[in-house]
ZARO-547643 format. One record per atom (N, C-alpha, C): residue number from 1; residue in one letter; atom name; x, y, z. Coordinates in nm, 4 decimals, padded with zeros to 6 digits. Last residue first. Example, Ala and Ser with C-alpha at 12.3 -4.5 7.8 and 13.67 -1.06 7.14 Angstrom:
<pts>
PT | seq | type | atom | X | Y | Z
PT | 2 | S | N | 01.2850 | -00.2250 | 00.7080
PT | 2 | S | CA | 01.3670 | -00.1060 | 00.7140
PT | 2 | S | C | 01.2900 | 00.0030 | 00.7870
PT | 1 | A | N | 01.3190 | -00.5690 | 00.7800
PT | 1 | A | CA | 01.2300 | -00.4500 | 00.7800
PT | 1 | A | C | 01.3200 | -00.3300 | 00.7800
</pts>
This chain:
<pts>
PT | seq | type | atom | X | Y | Z
PT | 64 | K | N | -00.7395 | 03.6180 | -00.5044
PT | 64 | K | CA | -00.6428 | 03.5201 | -00.4540
PT | 64 | K | C | -00.5345 | 03.4969 | -00.5566
PT | 63 | P | N | -00.8189 | 03.9676 | -00.4812
PT | 63 | P | CA | -00.8214 | 03.8398 | -00.5531
PT | 63 | P | C | -00.7130 | 03.7468 | -00.5006
PT | 62 | M | N | -00.9214 | 04.1080 | -00.1629
PT | 62 | M | CA | -00.8280 | 04.1035 | -00.2752
PT | 62 | M | C | -00.8444 | 03.9708 | -00.3502
PT | 61 | T | N | -01.1599 | 04.3299 | -00.0029
PT | 61 | T | CA | -01.0985 | 04.1989 | -00.0257
PT | 61 | T | C | -01.0129 | 04.2035 | -00.1516
PT | 60 | G | N | -01.2814 | 04.5750 | 00.0065
PT | 60 | G | CA | -01.1626 | 04.5578 | 00.0883
PT | 60 | G | C | -01.0965 | 04.4213 | 00.0732
PT | 59 | E | N | -01.6161 | 04.4682 | -00.0389
PT | 59 | E | CA | -01.5189 | 04.5786 | -00.0425
PT | 59 | E | C | -01.4026 | 04.5509 | 00.0533
PT | 58 | I | N | -01.6826 | 04.1557 | -00.1833
PT | 58 | I | CA | -01.6933 | 04.2398 | -00.0645
PT | 58 | I | C | -01.5814 | 04.3435 | -00.0675
PT | 57 | P | N | -01.7252 | 04.1646 | -00.5431
PT | 57 | P | CA | -01.6693 | 04.1089 | -00.4198
PT | 57 | P | C | -01.6896 | 04.2067 | -00.3042
PT | 56 | K | N | -02.0398 | 04.2007 | -00.7155
PT | 56 | K | CA | -01.9072 | 04.2532 | -00.6813
PT | 56 | K | C | -01.8575 | 04.1842 | -00.5538
PT | 55 | S | N | -02.1949 | 03.9094 | -00.8692
PT | 55 | S | CA | -02.1978 | 04.0325 | -00.7909
PT | 55 | S | C | -02.0539 | 04.0765 | -00.7595
PT | 54 | Y | N | -02.1366 | 03.6808 | -00.9976
PT | 54 | Y | CA | -02.2145 | 03.7785 | -01.0738
PT | 54 | Y | C | -02.2223 | 03.9123 | -00.9987
PT | 53 | D | N | -02.0142 | 03.4958 | -00.8317
PT | 53 | D | CA | -01.9278 | 03.5906 | -00.9033
PT | 53 | D | C | -02.0040 | 03.6825 | -00.9994
PT | 52 | N | N | -02.2115 | 03.4836 | -00.5249
PT | 52 | N | CA | -02.1559 | 03.4288 | -00.6488
PT | 52 | N | C | -02.0785 | 03.5371 | -00.7235
PT | 51 | G | N | -02.2263 | 03.4285 | -00.1648
PT | 51 | G | CA | -02.2759 | 03.4782 | -00.2929
PT | 51 | G | C | -02.2118 | 03.4098 | -00.4122
PT | 50 | V | N | -01.9748 | 03.3006 | -00.0004
PT | 50 | V | CA | -02.0684 | 03.4114 | 00.0179
PT | 50 | V | C | -02.1079 | 03.4623 | -00.1197
PT | 49 | V | N | -01.8186 | 03.0381 | 00.1594
PT | 49 | V | CA | -01.8843 | 03.0795 | 00.0357
PT | 49 | V | C | -01.9858 | 03.1877 | 00.0699
PT | 48 | R | N | -01.4973 | 03.0163 | 00.3171
PT | 48 | R | CA | -01.6420 | 03.0296 | 00.3252
PT | 48 | R | C | -01.6967 | 03.0794 | 00.1918
PT | 47 | E | N | -01.2146 | 02.9076 | 00.4983
PT | 47 | E | CA | -01.2818 | 02.9172 | 00.3687
PT | 47 | E | C | -01.4329 | 02.9236 | 00.3886
PT | 46 | N | N | -01.0099 | 02.9396 | 00.7007
PT | 46 | N | CA | -01.1465 | 02.9877 | 00.7188
PT | 46 | N | C | -01.2175 | 03.0097 | 00.5856
PT | 45 | I | N | -00.6893 | 03.0231 | 00.5479
PT | 45 | I | CA | -00.7765 | 02.9473 | 00.6371
PT | 45 | I | C | -00.9164 | 03.0093 | 00.6368
PT | 44 | H | N | -00.3844 | 02.9973 | 00.3835
PT | 44 | H | CA | -00.5215 | 03.0468 | 00.3730
PT | 44 | H | C | -00.6083 | 02.9594 | 00.4627
PT | 43 | K | N | -00.0458 | 03.1018 | 00.4216
PT | 43 | K | CA | -00.1505 | 03.0017 | 00.4417
PT | 43 | K | C | -00.2852 | 03.0718 | 00.4348
PT | 42 | I | N | 00.2912 | 03.1403 | 00.3098
PT | 42 | I | CA | 00.1530 | 03.1897 | 00.3135
PT | 42 | I | C | 00.0597 | 03.0738 | 00.3433
PT | 41 | S | N | 00.6195 | 03.2288 | 00.4241
PT | 41 | S | CA | 00.5241 | 03.1310 | 00.3716
PT | 41 | S | C | 00.3828 | 03.1850 | 00.3937
PT | 40 | L | N | 00.8174 | 03.3984 | 00.5259
PT | 40 | L | CA | 00.7251 | 03.4511 | 00.4258
PT | 40 | L | C | 00.6335 | 03.3463 | 00.3620
PT | 39 | C | N | 00.9717 | 03.3388 | 00.7424
PT | 39 | C | CA | 01.0080 | 03.2733 | 00.6154
PT | 39 | C | C | 00.9187 | 03.3151 | 00.4992
PT | 38 | K | N | 00.8766 | 03.5363 | 00.9352
PT | 38 | K | CA | 01.0153 | 03.4875 | 00.9321
PT | 38 | K | C | 01.0529 | 03.4317 | 00.7956
PT | 37 | T | N | 00.6123 | 03.5939 | 00.9247
PT | 37 | T | CA | 00.7035 | 03.7089 | 00.9247
PT | 37 | T | C | 00.8501 | 03.6666 | 00.9189
PT | 36 | C | N | 00.3955 | 03.4230 | 00.7167
PT | 36 | C | CA | 00.4939 | 03.4082 | 00.8236
PT | 36 | C | C | 00.5930 | 03.5239 | 00.8147
PT | 35 | Y | N | 00.0588 | 03.5308 | 00.6556
PT | 35 | Y | CA | 00.1960 | 03.5084 | 00.6103
PT | 35 | Y | C | 00.2874 | 03.4992 | 00.7318
PT | 34 | Y | N | -00.2833 | 03.4590 | 00.5677
PT | 34 | Y | CA | -00.1805 | 03.4844 | 00.6693
PT | 34 | Y | C | -00.0430 | 03.4607 | 00.6075
PT | 33 | K | N | -00.6084 | 03.5312 | 00.4657
PT | 33 | K | CA | -00.4699 | 03.5076 | 00.4225
PT | 33 | K | C | -00.3748 | 03.5499 | 00.5336
PT | 32 | D | N | -00.9219 | 03.3816 | 00.4715
PT | 32 | D | CA | -00.8308 | 03.4705 | 00.5429
PT | 32 | D | C | -00.6881 | 03.4329 | 00.5051
PT | 31 | E | N | -01.1412 | 03.3656 | 00.1876
PT | 31 | E | CA | -01.0490 | 03.3021 | 00.2816
PT | 31 | E | C | -00.9663 | 03.4106 | 00.3504
PT | 30 | Y | N | -01.4368 | 03.3092 | -00.0061
PT | 30 | Y | CA | -01.3504 | 03.4006 | 00.0688
PT | 30 | Y | C | -01.2651 | 03.3207 | 00.1653
PT | 29 | V | N | -01.5821 | 03.2478 | -00.3169
PT | 29 | V | CA | -01.5198 | 03.1889 | -00.1989
PT | 29 | V | C | -01.4249 | 03.2909 | -00.1363
PT | 28 | R | N | -01.8677 | 03.2465 | -00.4914
PT | 28 | R | CA | -01.7622 | 03.3404 | -00.4516
PT | 28 | R | C | -01.7082 | 03.2886 | -00.3182
PT | 27 | E | N | -01.9562 | 03.0029 | -00.7386
PT | 27 | E | CA | -01.9563 | 03.0473 | -00.5995
PT | 27 | E | C | -01.8449 | 03.1501 | -00.5786
PT | 26 | H | N | -02.0429 | 03.1175 | -01.0681
PT | 26 | H | CA | -01.9623 | 03.0350 | -00.9780
PT | 26 | H | C | -01.9757 | 03.0895 | -00.8362
PT | 25 | A | N | -02.3005 | 03.1181 | -01.3222
PT | 25 | A | CA | -02.2274 | 03.1779 | -01.2099
PT | 25 | A | C | -02.1471 | 03.0722 | -01.1339
PT | 24 | G | N | -02.4658 | 03.0272 | -01.5073
PT | 24 | G | CA | -02.3265 | 03.0391 | -01.5494
PT | 24 | G | C | -02.2392 | 03.0940 | -01.4384
PT | 23 | S | N | -02.6987 | 02.7813 | -01.3836
PT | 23 | S | CA | -02.6513 | 02.9189 | -01.3990
PT | 23 | S | C | -02.5086 | 02.9162 | -01.4531
PT | 22 | G | N | -02.7657 | 02.5293 | -01.3020
PT | 22 | G | CA | -02.8677 | 02.6088 | -01.3698
PT | 22 | G | C | -02.8263 | 02.7521 | -01.3950
PT | 21 | P | N | -02.5477 | 02.5192 | -01.0181
PT | 21 | P | CA | -02.6361 | 02.4500 | -01.1121
PT | 21 | P | C | -02.7407 | 02.5445 | -01.1719
PT | 20 | L | N | -02.2479 | 02.7050 | -01.0118
PT | 20 | L | CA | -02.3794 | 02.6862 | -00.9519
PT | 20 | L | C | -02.4728 | 02.6228 | -01.0551
PT | 19 | M | N | -01.9176 | 02.5823 | -01.0026
PT | 19 | M | CA | -02.0253 | 02.6404 | -01.0817
PT | 19 | M | C | -02.1584 | 02.6088 | -01.0145
PT | 18 | Y | N | -01.7018 | 02.6430 | -00.7180
PT | 18 | Y | CA | -01.7773 | 02.5558 | -00.8077
PT | 18 | Y | C | -01.8850 | 02.6325 | -00.8828
PT | 17 | G | N | -01.5411 | 02.9596 | -00.6989
PT | 17 | G | CA | -01.5480 | 02.8190 | -00.6606
PT | 17 | G | C | -01.6221 | 02.7386 | -00.7654
PT | 16 | S | N | -01.3192 | 03.2301 | -00.7372
PT | 16 | S | CA | -01.4383 | 03.1601 | -00.7828
PT | 16 | S | C | -01.4292 | 03.0132 | -00.7459
PT | 15 | H | N | -01.1979 | 03.4148 | -00.4488
PT | 15 | H | CA | -01.1801 | 03.3481 | -00.5773
PT | 15 | H | C | -01.3092 | 03.2778 | -00.6141
PT | 14 | H | N | -01.0478 | 03.6508 | -00.2212
PT | 14 | H | CA | -01.1633 | 03.5847 | -00.2819
PT | 14 | H | C | -01.1221 | 03.5179 | -00.4122
PT | 13 | V | N | -00.9051 | 03.7274 | 00.1047
PT | 13 | V | CA | -00.8958 | 03.7082 | -00.0403
PT | 13 | V | C | -01.0220 | 03.6390 | -00.0906
PT | 12 | V | N | -00.8266 | 03.9554 | 00.3589
PT | 12 | V | CA | -00.9210 | 03.8542 | 00.3106
PT | 12 | V | C | -00.9099 | 03.8490 | 00.1586
PT | 11 | H | N | -00.4849 | 03.9866 | 00.4864
PT | 11 | H | CA | -00.6141 | 04.0391 | 00.4424
PT | 11 | H | C | -00.7048 | 03.9228 | 00.4013
PT | 10 | Q | N | -00.2935 | 03.9001 | 00.6958
PT | 10 | Q | CA | -00.2632 | 03.9967 | 00.5903
PT | 10 | Q | C | -00.3916 | 04.0640 | 00.5414
PT | 9 | F | N | -00.1961 | 03.8006 | 01.0201
PT | 9 | F | CA | -00.3060 | 03.8221 | 00.9259
PT | 9 | F | C | -00.2657 | 03.9268 | 00.8238
PT | 8 | Q | N | 00.0994 | 03.6105 | 01.0640
PT | 8 | Q | CA | 00.0286 | 03.7360 | 01.0863
PT | 8 | Q | C | -00.0809 | 03.7485 | 00.9798
PT | 7 | Y | N | 00.2821 | 03.3468 | 01.2118
PT | 7 | Y | CA | 00.1850 | 03.3914 | 01.1121
PT | 7 | Y | C | 00.1122 | 03.5175 | 01.1575
PT | 6 | N | N | 00.5652 | 03.2396 | 01.2547
PT | 6 | N | CA | 00.4987 | 03.3483 | 01.3259
PT | 6 | N | C | 00.4002 | 03.4102 | 01.2265
PT | 5 | H | N | 00.7162 | 02.9188 | 01.2677
PT | 5 | H | CA | 00.6305 | 03.0187 | 01.2041
PT | 5 | H | C | 00.5706 | 03.1187 | 01.3014
PT | 4 | E | N | 01.0102 | 02.8288 | 01.2807
PT | 4 | E | CA | 00.9102 | 02.8376 | 01.3866
PT | 4 | E | C | 00.8182 | 02.9523 | 01.3466
PT | 3 | C | N | 01.1287 | 02.6424 | 01.0100
PT | 3 | C | CA | 01.0900 | 02.7736 | 01.0607
PT | 3 | C | C | 00.9905 | 02.7564 | 01.1750
PT | 2 | T | N | 01.4101 | 02.4281 | 00.9805
PT | 2 | T | CA | 01.2661 | 02.4498 | 00.9861
PT | 2 | T | C | 01.2370 | 02.5841 | 01.0516
PT | 1 | M | N | 01.6645 | 02.3454 | 00.7622
PT | 1 | M | CA | 01.6276 | 02.4278 | 00.8744
PT | 1 | M | C | 01.4763 | 02.4514 | 00.8703
</pts>
C-alpha cells in the first residue's frame, strides 16, 4: 500500500558537514524537516550551509 503523503513542516535541523580547510571546524548545515501526517515518513529539504560548528547553532533549531 502506498501513502498519498501529506507532509507538514516540523522544524529546522542542523548537523556538521565537511571539514573546513586549515581548521578543525566543520560546516554547520541546516535543513527543513517535514513529516507525513499519514505514514510518519520524514524528509529533509532546503539544505544550506551557515557558519561552522565552532559557533552556537541558530536558536530554535534541533540536532539532526
